[in-house]
Every structure is written in C-alpha cells, then in structure tokens.
N, C-alpha and C positions, 0 to 999 in steps of 0.2 A: 639672604636669609641664612642664618646659622642653623644647622641641623644636628640633632643628637642621634648617634648610632645606637640601635636597640638590639642588633643581632637578628639571626634568623628565627623569629618567633611569631606567634599569633599575637598581634598587637591591636592598634586602634583603627585598623581599616574597617570602615562601615560595611556591614553585610546584611542582606535581607534576612529577616526573621521569618522562617517558613515552617509549616507543619507538613511532614511527609506522612501520608495515609496509605496503609497497606492492609491486605488481608492474607491470612495463611490459607493453605489448601483446604482447611475445614471451614473457612468462611469467617473466622474470628478477626476483627479489625484491630489495628494498632495505630496510634498517633504518636509521632516523634518530632520534637523540635529539632530543626537543622538550620544552620546558617551558612554552611559551606555548600551553596547551591547557586545555580545560575544557568541561563540560556547560553550555550556555547557555539551554536551554529544556526544560521538561517536556512541554509540549503545543504543538507536536509535539516528540517527543524529538530534541534537536539538540545536536551537539557542534561546537565551534569549535577550530581550530588555526591559528596564524599561521606562515606559511612564507615564506621568501625566494623570490622568483619564479625565481631561477636554480638552485634545488636540484633534484636528480633526483627527490626525493619529490614535489615540486610537479608536475613533468612527468608522473610516473607517475599521479598522481591525475587530472591533466587528460586523460590517455590512456584510463584504464580506469574512473574514477569510484568505484572501491572501495579502501578502506584500513582499517586498524585502528589504534587507539590503545591501547597496552598499558602497564599499570602496571609499573613497575620495582621488583622487590623489592630490598632493600638489598644482598643478597649478590651482585647482578649489577652493582654500581657500576662496576667496571673495564670490563666489556663494554659497558655503556651509554655510559660516557664516550667509549670508542673510537668508538662509532657516531655520536657528536656531533663528534668530531675528524676522522674520515676521510671522504672523499668516496666515495659509492657509484658514481660515474661510472667509476672505474678499479679498484675493489676489491669483492670479494664479502664483505661484512661478516659474513654468516651463517657462511660457511666459516671465516673468521679467528677469530671469537668463539666458535664452536661452538654458536651459537643456532640454533634450528630454526623454520622457517616452514612452516605447514601451512594449507591452505585449509579454510574451514568449509563446511557445506552451502550457504551463501549465496554461495560463491565468493570470500569475503574472506580475504586472507592474514593470519593471526594468529601471534603468537609463542607457541610451545608452553610456554616457561619462564615466561611471565607468569601471575601468579595472577588477573589481571583484564584481560580484553580487550574492547574496545568495537568492534564491527563497524559500519562506516560506509559510507554512499553519498553522494557529493558532491551538493550541491544548488545552491549558489551561493557567490560570493566577493565580498569588499569589498577594493578596492585601498587599501593604507595605505603610501604611499611605495613602497619596494622590497619590501614584504611584502604577502602576500595573506591576509586573514582568510578561511579556508576553512571554510565551513559545511557540515555533513553530517547527514543523517538517521541516527539510531541504529537499525540493523537488529536488533541482538541484543547482549546483554552476557553474556559467558562468565566464570564465576567458578570458581575451584578448589574442588572438592568438599570437600577437606580443611579448608577454612576454615569449614565449617558443622557445628554440633552436631546431635544426633539430633532436635532440635526445629525445625531450620531456621534458627536464629539464627547470624549471622555473627560470627566472631572476627577483628577487624581486625588483631590481632597476627600472624595467620597470613598475611595479605597483606604485612605488613612493607614498606609503601610508602616509596620514596626521595623526598626533597624537595630541591629545588634553590634555593639563595639566590644569585641572579645577581650582585648587587653585591659579594658576598664571594667568588664563584666557589667555593662549597662545597656538598657534598651532606650531608644529614642524614637520619636515620631518625626515625620518630615516637617521642614520649615516652609519657607516661601519659594515659589518658582523664581528662578533667576534668569532664565533665557529659554529660547526655543532651540532645540538641537538641529543641526544642519542649516541653521540660519544665522545664529549669533556670530559665528566665525567668518561669515561672508564679507563682513566689513574690512577684514584684514587681507582678503584675497587680492592679488595684484591684477 
C-alpha cells in the first residue's frame, strides 16, 4: 500500500463527536462541541479532553471541577456543530439549540438528549501549547435504557454515535459492525 505523507497536522483520523457540558460557579451552563476526547485509563477510570485555554468550558472546569462528556447521536449534528461554532461567553447555547442540561446526583451537569454521558471530576492537566489536556476521574457513566435488551446487552445502533473527521471537516455516523473485540484476533493466535 503506497502512502502519502501529510505532515504533523490534524487530518482524517476519526474522532468521537462529543458535547462537553459545564457550569460556572454561578450555575450558568455551557455546552461545547469537542472531538479531542477519550477514555485514557481503566484503572483508575480516567477521561481526557483537550481544550483551548481561552474557552469558557475550560474556565468553568477550572472553577467547579465538574463536567460531563456526552456522546452526540447523529440526529443532533446541527445542534452539536452550532455548539462548536458559537461562543458560550455571549450566548446561551442550551436555549438556542433546545438541548437540556440536568444535574446528576453527583452534581455533574449532563445533556439529557445524549444516549451516553460520562460524569467527570477534574484531576489534573498537561499544558500542550495553547491547549490543556484535561484529565478527569470518571464518576459515573449514564446510558440510555432503550439501548439495552432484556438480557442487558447493549445495541450500539441505538446510540448512533457521530464521528468527526477533522481534516475533511465532515461528520459521519457509524456503519456496520465488523467483528467482536478480543475475539476476532484469536484465530491468528498460535
């Protein structure tokens, strides 16, 4: 396979489209689209999100320490993209988009319309130029009950996660399941 070198840039690597929900010390919520996010440790359960240091979301996390990372279902692509385009400094994104923010018993603001929300508590950060790799303890994961069958197995199609391709500036939904993780490769084991 011949490959083209693209240099050190944000390219075509698929990333989850997520909405980070925060509140400031006065209780005002903010919703920000973020694709530079992911679970980075199982023990301890840790999530990372990279945020520009000038963003309101970063300031809110610095003030309160609590936030959520919410999976975006593909039918919310317009609302999610707006939350990435608009600044929460001057606009109430929840009101404009019709999205609902509700606090969990842990006091974490989560997006009601998200089929999967990860409740987080800030632990530390790593400075990366103008960005801050924000690390957080995962307090709880909330998943839509409708995504589970009577045996407790999850149907990923019910989540319908949106994926962002930065180099192309395009959003995509998932295709077809290809294999079971930790099983497909067993056929190659000696």
